[in-house]
C-alpha positions as CSV (number, residue, x, y, z in Angstrom):
1,M,-123.1,68.8,-207.0
2,T,-120.4,67.2,-209.3
3,S,-118.8,63.8,-208.7
4,K,-116.7,65.1,-205.9
5,R,-116.9,62.9,-202.8
6,T,-116.0,65.7,-200.5
7,H,-118.3,68.5,-199.6
8,A,-118.2,70.8,-202.7
9,G,-118.1,73.9,-200.7
10,I,-115.0,72.8,-198.8
11,A,-113.3,71.9,-202.1
12,T,-114.0,75.3,-203.5
13,L,-112.8,77.1,-200.5
14,A,-109.7,74.9,-200.3
15,S,-108.9,75.8,-203.9
16,A,-109.3,79.5,-203.2
17,A,-107.0,79.2,-200.2
18,V,-104.3,77.6,-202.3
19,I,-104.5,80.3,-204.9
20,L,-104.4,83.1,-202.4
21,S,-101.3,81.5,-200.8
22,G,-99.6,81.5,-204.2
23,G,-99.6,77.7,-204.4
24,I,-96.2,77.5,-202.9
25,A,-97.1,76.1,-199.5
26,A,-99.6,73.7,-201.0
27,A,-96.8,71.9,-202.8
28,N,-95.2,71.1,-199.5
29,M,-97.0,68.0,-198.3
30,T,-95.0,67.7,-195.1
31,A,-96.4,69.3,-192.0
32,K,-94.1,71.8,-190.4
33,R,-93.1,71.6,-186.7
34,A,-96.0,71.8,-184.3
35,H,-96.5,74.9,-182.3
36,A,-97.9,74.5,-178.8
37,A,-100.3,77.4,-179.3
38,T,-103.7,77.5,-177.6
39,G,-106.8,79.5,-178.4
40,A,-110.2,79.0,-180.1
41,V,-111.5,78.7,-183.7
42,K,-114.9,79.4,-185.1
43,I,-116.2,77.2,-187.9
44,L,-117.1,79.4,-190.9
45,Y,-118.0,76.7,-193.4
46,T,-118.8,73.0,-193.1
47,S,-115.3,71.5,-192.4
48,H,-113.7,68.1,-192.3
49,L,-112.5,67.1,-188.8
50,R,-109.5,64.9,-189.7
51,R,-107.3,62.4,-187.9
52,G,-104.2,64.4,-188.7
53,P,-103.0,67.8,-190.0
54,G,-103.5,67.2,-193.7
55,T,-106.1,66.3,-196.3
56,Q,-104.5,62.8,-196.6
57,Y,-105.9,61.9,-193.2
58,G,-109.3,60.3,-192.8
59,T,-112.4,62.3,-191.9
60,T,-113.9,61.7,-188.4
61,R,-117.0,63.8,-189.0
62,Y,-118.0,67.3,-190.2
63,L,-118.0,70.5,-188.1
64,Q,-120.9,72.9,-188.8
65,P,-120.8,76.7,-189.4
66,G,-121.2,78.6,-186.1
67,E,-119.6,76.0,-183.9
68,S,-116.5,77.0,-181.9
69,Y,-113.7,74.9,-180.5
70,K,-110.7,75.2,-178.3
71,Y,-107.4,74.2,-179.8
72,V,-104.2,73.1,-178.1
73,E,-101.7,73.0,-181.0
74,T,-101.2,74.3,-184.5
75,R,-99.3,73.1,-187.6
76,T,-98.8,74.3,-191.1
77,A,-99.4,71.9,-193.9
78,Q,-100.6,72.1,-197.5
79,G,-100.9,75.8,-197.3
80,Y,-103.2,75.8,-194.3
81,T,-102.9,76.3,-190.6
82,W,-104.3,73.2,-188.9
83,Y,-105.8,73.4,-185.4
84,R,-105.8,70.4,-183.1
85,V,-109.1,70.4,-181.3
86,S,-108.9,67.0,-179.6
87,P,-106.1,64.5,-178.8
88,V,-106.2,63.3,-182.4
89,D,-108.4,65.6,-184.5
90,W,-107.5,68.6,-186.6
91,V,-109.4,71.2,-188.6
92,A,-108.0,73.4,-191.4
93,S,-108.0,77.2,-191.6
94,A,-109.9,76.9,-195.0
95,G,-113.1,76.7,-193.1
96,A,-112.2,78.0,-189.7
97,A,-110.8,81.2,-188.2
98,P,-109.3,82.1,-184.8
99,V,-111.6,84.0,-182.4
100,A,-110.6,86.2,-179.5
101,A,-110.0,84.7,-176.1
102,G,-113.1,84.9,-173.9
103,T,-115.6,84.6,-176.8
104,S,-118.8,83.0,-175.5
105,G,-120.0,79.7,-176.8
106,I,-116.5,78.0,-177.1
107,A,-116.7,74.3,-176.9
108,A,-114.3,71.9,-175.3
109,P,-111.9,70.0,-177.7
110,A,-114.0,67.8,-180.0
111,E,-113.6,64.5,-178.2
112,H,-113.3,65.9,-174.7
113,V,-116.4,65.5,-172.4
114,T,-116.5,67.9,-169.4
115,T,-117.9,66.9,-166.1
116,G,-121.7,66.7,-166.0
117,T,-123.7,69.5,-164.5
118,A,-126.8,68.7,-162.4
119,S,-128.9,71.4,-164.0
120,T,-132.6,71.0,-164.6
121,G,-135.3,72.4,-166.9
122,W,-137.2,71.4,-170.0
123,L,-136.6,71.2,-173.7
124,S,-138.7,71.8,-176.7
125,I,-137.7,69.8,-179.8
126,N,-137.4,72.1,-182.8
127,T,-136.4,69.5,-185.5
128,P,-136.2,65.7,-185.4
129,A,-133.3,64.8,-183.2
130,N,-131.4,61.6,-182.3
131,L,-131.7,60.5,-178.7
132,R,-128.3,58.9,-177.9
133,Q,-127.2,56.4,-175.3
134,G,-124.5,58.8,-174.0
135,P,-123.4,62.5,-174.3
136,G,-121.6,62.4,-177.6
137,L,-121.9,61.7,-181.3
138,S,-120.0,58.4,-180.9
139,Y,-122.9,56.9,-178.8
140,G,-125.6,54.7,-180.4
141,V,-129.0,56.1,-181.3
142,A,-131.8,54.9,-179.0
143,R,-134.6,56.5,-181.1
144,T,-135.5,59.8,-182.8
145,L,-137.4,62.6,-181.0
146,A,-140.0,64.4,-183.1
147,A,-140.4,68.1,-183.6
148,G,-142.8,69.6,-181.2
149,E,-142.2,67.2,-178.3
150,V,-141.3,68.5,-174.8
151,Y,-138.9,66.8,-172.3
152,R,-137.5,67.5,-168.9
153,F,-133.8,67.3,-168.4
154,S,-131.9,66.5,-165.2
155,A,-128.2,67.1,-166.2
156,T,-126.0,68.6,-168.9
157,R,-122.6,67.9,-170.4
158,Q,-120.4,69.4,-173.0
159,A,-119.1,67.1,-175.7
160,D,-118.3,67.2,-179.5
161,G,-119.1,70.9,-179.5
162,F,-122.6,70.5,-178.2
163,T,-124.4,70.9,-174.9
164,W,-126.1,67.5,-174.2
165,Y,-129.2,67.1,-172.1
166,L,-130.1,64.0,-170.0
167,V,-133.8,63.3,-170.6
168,G,-133.9,59.7,-169.4
169,R,-131.7,56.9,-168.1
170,N,-128.7,57.1,-170.4
171,Q,-130.7,59.1,-172.9
172,W,-129.1,62.3,-174.2
173,V,-130.0,64.9,-176.9
174,A,-127.8,67.6,-178.3
175,N,-128.6,71.3,-178.3
176,G,-128.4,71.6,-182.1
177,A,-132.1,70.6,-182.4
178,V,-133.6,71.8,-179.2
179,T,-134.3,74.9,-177.1
180,A,-133.7,74.7,-173.4
181,H,-135.9,76.5,-170.9
182,A,-135.4,77.0,-167.2
183,G,-137.9,76.0,-164.5
184,Q,-140.9,73.8,-164.8
185,Y,-142.7,72.9,-168.0
186,P,-145.5,75.6,-168.2
187,G,-148.1,73.1,-169.3
188,S,-148.2,71.4,-165.9
189,S,-147.6,72.2,-162.3
190,T,-145.8,68.9,-162.0
191,N,-143.4,69.7,-164.8
192,A,-145.0,67.0,-167.0
193,G,-143.4,66.5,-170.4
194,N,-143.1,63.6,-172.8
195,N,-140.7,61.8,-170.4
196,N,-141.0,61.1,-166.7
197,N,-138.7,62.1,-163.8
198,S,-136.4,59.1,-164.0
199,G,-136.5,58.1,-167.6
200,S,-138.1,54.8,-166.5
201,N,-141.4,53.4,-167.7
202,S,-144.6,54.6,-166.1
203,N,-147.4,52.5,-167.7
204,S,-151.1,52.4,-167.4
205,T,-153.5,49.7,-168.5
206,P,-155.2,49.9,-172.0
207,T,-158.4,51.9,-172.2
208,A,-161.1,51.1,-174.8
209,Q,-161.4,54.2,-176.8
210,S,-161.9,54.8,-180.5
211,G,-161.0,57.5,-183.0
212,S,-158.4,58.4,-185.7
213,V,-154.8,59.6,-185.7
214,R,-152.9,61.3,-188.6
215,V,-149.2,60.2,-188.9
216,N,-147.0,63.4,-189.0
217,Y,-143.6,61.6,-189.1
218,A,-142.5,58.2,-190.2
219,A,-143.0,56.0,-187.1
220,N,-142.5,52.5,-185.7
221,L,-145.5,50.3,-184.9
222,R,-144.7,48.2,-181.9
223,Q,-146.2,45.0,-180.5
224,S,-147.3,46.7,-177.3
225,A,-147.4,50.2,-175.8
226,S,-143.8,50.5,-174.9
227,L,-140.5,51.8,-176.4
228,T,-138.9,48.5,-175.5
229,A,-141.5,46.4,-177.4
230,S,-140.5,44.9,-180.7
231,V,-141.1,46.9,-183.9
232,V,-143.7,45.3,-186.2
233,Q,-143.2,47.7,-189.1
234,S,-142.6,51.3,-190.0
235,I,-145.3,53.5,-191.5
236,P,-144.7,56.7,-193.5
237,A,-146.0,60.2,-192.8
238,G,-149.3,61.3,-194.2
239,G,-151.6,58.4,-193.4
240,T,-154.7,58.4,-191.2
241,Y,-155.5,55.3,-189.1
242,T,-158.3,54.3,-186.8
243,Y,-157.6,53.2,-183.2
244,D,-159.7,51.1,-180.8
245,A,-157.7,51.6,-177.5
246,T,-155.2,53.9,-175.9
247,Q,-152.6,53.5,-173.2
248,Q,-150.2,55.7,-171.3
249,A,-146.6,54.4,-171.3
250,D,-143.0,55.8,-171.4
251,G,-144.4,59.4,-171.3
252,Y,-146.6,58.9,-174.4
253,T,-150.2,58.2,-175.3
254,W,-150.2,55.0,-177.4
255,Y,-152.9,54.2,-179.9
256,R,-153.7,50.7,-181.0
257,I,-154.3,50.8,-184.7
258,G,-154.2,47.0,-185.4
259,T,-153.8,43.7,-183.7
260,N,-150.7,44.1,-181.5
261,Q,-149.8,47.3,-183.4
262,W,-149.3,50.4,-181.3
263,I,-148.1,53.9,-182.3
264,A,-146.9,56.6,-179.9
265,S,-148.3,60.2,-179.7
266,A,-144.9,61.6,-180.6
267,A,-145.5,60.9,-184.3
268,V,-149.3,61.4,-184.6
269,T,-152.1,63.9,-184.1
270,A,-155.6,62.8,-183.0
271,V,-158.2,63.9,-185.6
272,A,-162.0,63.9,-185.8
273,G,-163.9,61.0,-187.2
274,N,-163.2,57.2,-187.5
275,S,-162.2,56.8,-191.1
276,G,-158.6,55.8,-191.8
277,N,-156.3,53.9,-194.2
278,N,-156.2,50.8,-192.0
279,A,-159.8,49.7,-191.7
280,N,-158.7,49.1,-188.1
281,N,-155.6,47.2,-189.2
282,A,-152.3,48.9,-190.1
283,D,-151.0,46.0,-192.3
284,N,-152.0,48.0,-195.4
285,T,-149.5,50.8,-195.2
286,A,-150.7,54.1,-196.7
287,P,-149.3,54.9,-200.1
288,A,-147.1,57.9,-200.7
289,D,-149.2,61.1,-201.1
290,Q,-148.6,61.7,-204.8
291,T,-150.6,65.0,-204.8
292,K,-148.3,66.5,-202.2
293,A,-145.2,64.9,-203.8
294,S,-146.1,66.4,-207.1
295,A,-146.5,69.8,-205.5
296,V,-143.1,69.5,-203.9
297,V,-141.5,68.7,-207.2
298,A,-143.3,71.5,-208.9
299,L,-142.1,74.0,-206.3
300,A,-138.6,72.7,-206.7
301,R,-138.7,73.3,-210.4
302,Q,-139.7,76.9,-209.8
303,Q,-136.4,77.4,-208.0
304,L,-134.2,76.4,-211.0
305,G,-131.6,79.0,-211.8
306,K,-131.5,80.5,-208.3
307,P,-127.9,80.8,-206.9
308,Y,-126.3,78.6,-204.3
309,V,-125.5,80.3,-201.0
310,W,-124.3,78.4,-198.0
311,G,-127.1,78.4,-195.4
312,G,-129.7,79.7,-197.8
313,K,-133.2,78.5,-197.2
314,G,-135.0,80.6,-199.8
315,P,-136.8,82.1,-201.3
316,N,-134.0,83.6,-203.4
317,V,-130.9,81.6,-202.5
318,F,-130.4,78.0,-201.4
319,D,-127.9,75.5,-200.2
320,C,-128.7,71.8,-200.7
321,S,-130.6,71.1,-197.5
322,G,-132.1,74.6,-197.5
323,L,-133.8,73.8,-200.8
324,M,-135.3,70.6,-199.4
325,Y,-136.5,72.4,-196.3
326,Y,-138.1,75.2,-198.4
327,V,-140.0,73.0,-200.8
328,F,-141.4,70.5,-198.3
329,L,-142.5,73.3,-195.9
330,N,-144.1,75.5,-198.5
331,A,-145.6,72.8,-200.8
332,A,-146.6,70.2,-198.3
333,G,-146.6,71.9,-195.0
334,V,-144.0,69.5,-193.6
335,N,-141.0,70.8,-191.5
336,I,-138.2,68.3,-192.3
337,G,-135.5,70.1,-190.5
338,G,-133.0,72.7,-191.6
339,W,-130.0,70.5,-192.6
340,T,-129.2,67.1,-193.9
341,V,-128.9,65.0,-190.8
342,P,-132.3,65.8,-189.3
343,Q,-133.8,65.5,-192.8
344,E,-132.6,61.8,-192.8
345,S,-135.3,61.2,-190.1
346,S,-138.1,63.0,-191.9
347,G,-139.6,59.9,-193.5
348,R,-139.0,56.2,-194.1
349,E,-136.0,54.9,-196.0
350,V,-136.7,53.5,-199.4
351,S,-134.6,51.5,-201.8
352,L,-132.7,53.3,-204.5
353,S,-134.2,50.9,-206.9
354,A,-137.8,51.9,-206.0
355,L,-137.5,55.7,-206.1
356,Q,-140.6,57.9,-206.6
357,P,-140.7,61.6,-207.5
358,G,-140.6,63.6,-204.2
359,D,-138.1,61.2,-202.5
360,I,-135.0,62.8,-200.9
361,L,-131.6,61.5,-202.0
362,F,-128.7,61.6,-199.5
363,W,-125.0,61.4,-200.0
364,G,-122.7,60.3,-197.1
365,P,-123.2,57.9,-194.2
366,K,-126.3,58.1,-192.0
367,G,-125.8,60.6,-189.3
368,N,-123.1,62.3,-191.2
369,T,-124.6,63.2,-194.6
370,Y,-123.1,66.1,-196.5
371,H,-125.5,66.6,-199.5
372,D,-129.1,65.9,-200.4
373,A,-131.4,66.5,-203.4
374,L,-135.0,65.9,-204.6
375,Y,-135.7,63.0,-206.9
376,I,-138.0,63.9,-209.8
377,G,-138.1,60.7,-211.8
378,N,-136.2,59.3,-214.9
379,N,-133.0,59.0,-212.9
380,Q,-132.9,62.8,-212.3
381,Y,-132.9,65.1,-209.3
382,I,-133.1,68.8,-208.5
383,A,-130.2,70.1,-206.4
384,A,-128.4,73.2,-205.2
385,P,-125.0,71.8,-205.9
386,E,-122.2,74.1,-204.7
387,P,-120.9,77.7,-204.5
388,G,-120.8,79.4,-207.9
389,Q,-123.6,77.2,-209.3
390,V,-127.4,77.5,-209.4
391,V,-130.3,75.2,-208.6
392,Q,-130.4,72.7,-211.4
393,I,-131.5,69.3,-212.7
394,Q,-128.8,66.6,-212.5
395,T,-128.7,63.0,-213.4
396,I,-127.7,60.1,-211.0
397,S,-124.3,58.9,-212.3
398,Q,-122.0,56.0,-211.5
399,G,-119.4,58.4,-210.2
400,F,-121.7,60.2,-207.8
401,Q,-124.3,57.7,-206.5
402,P,-126.5,58.6,-203.5
403,N,-126.0,56.4,-200.4
404,F,-129.7,56.1,-199.5
405,A,-133.1,57.8,-200.0
406,V,-136.0,58.8,-197.7
407,R,-139.7,59.1,-198.6
408,V,-141.4,61.9,-196.6
409,L,-144.9,61.9,-198.1
C-alpha cells in the first residue's frame, strides 16, 4: 500500500477507467443532467459510496464485492456513470456494473429499510460480527458476537444491502457474517441457542464449580454474570484461567475467574485441569503468545513476492485481509475473519506506541477499515498492497500512518 488514503484498488481501477475513456470525460468536472433511469448494479470491486455523483463528495462507507443495489437515477461525471442507490448516495461505474432486471439478491437502496418480516429460525455465526441496536450500519454496536455461536432470530429486515436478523430486544446482526437456518436449532427440542426467546435476561444463581477455561477471543471481564454489568477489563485471546463458580445468564454460561470478574462462554472453551494464568485472579493478564506470534510472522515472510489479487486468501495470491486471514489460521490456528472489519474484533486494541511483532495494523475508521497489515518489528510491516504489486515489507511512514492496531495472540 502506498501513501494513498483511498483504497488502492479503487484508485487503480479509476485510473484505468479514465484511460479507457480517452481522458476526455474525466476533464469535465461538472455532472451532466440526471437521468431518471432505474435498475440495479452489482459491486465488482470495493467502492466508495459517496454523498454525490463525483469523487469530490465525501465517502459514507464502502460497498463490498458481490453486493447488489437498486438505483433510481444516473448521472455522468468525471468519466464515470454514477448510480444513485439511496436518496443521497452514489456509486461510480469504476467498481460497479448494471445487472439484468430480476437478478436475485438485489438489495433495496443503501439507506432504505424495508418493512420487517416476522420470519423465524436460527443463525450460526461464521466470523466475529457486530450486534447492533437497529437494522442498519448507522446503529450503535451493542457487543460483538463470536464465531461458532448460535442464535435464534424472530424477524428480518433489509437495510444497507444486508439482511438483518433480530436476535434480541433491539439487537440485530447482518447476514455478512452469519448463515441462516430454518426451523428449530437442532441441538435442542426447545430451539435453545445462545440467546433466549425474547432477548431479555434469564438468570440462574451462581453454582460453586471449579475448572479452567481457555480464552479463544479477546473478551470483557464483567463485575457480575450479565451483559449489562460493568466491564472490569479486557483480556486477550490465548490465556487459560481457573474458575471457581459458574452461572447461567443472558444465554451464556459465565465463569468467575477472579473476585467480581466473570467471563461469558461465547469467548472461551472449558479445558481439563485447574492450572491457569490467573492463580484464580485475572488481574494478571496473560502476555502475548510470542511463540505463536513468531510463527505468524514467519509464515507471512514466506509469502513475500506473491501477487496481489482482490479477494485472494492464499496460498498463491492474496489481498491485504486475505493475507492476515491465511497466516493466523495456518500458523496459529485462529480464524480472525475473512476481511478487515471482522478482523478488527479478533483481538484487543493496543497502542501504536507499544506494538509487538504479530500485531495487526489497520487503516481507516473502526467499522469501516479498508486496509490491514502484519507488524513485524522495527517500524515495519508485511502487506499485500494493491493490484499490480506483490506481498512485501513496508515501513510505517508519516504519510500513511495506521489508525489503530489489534493484538490477536
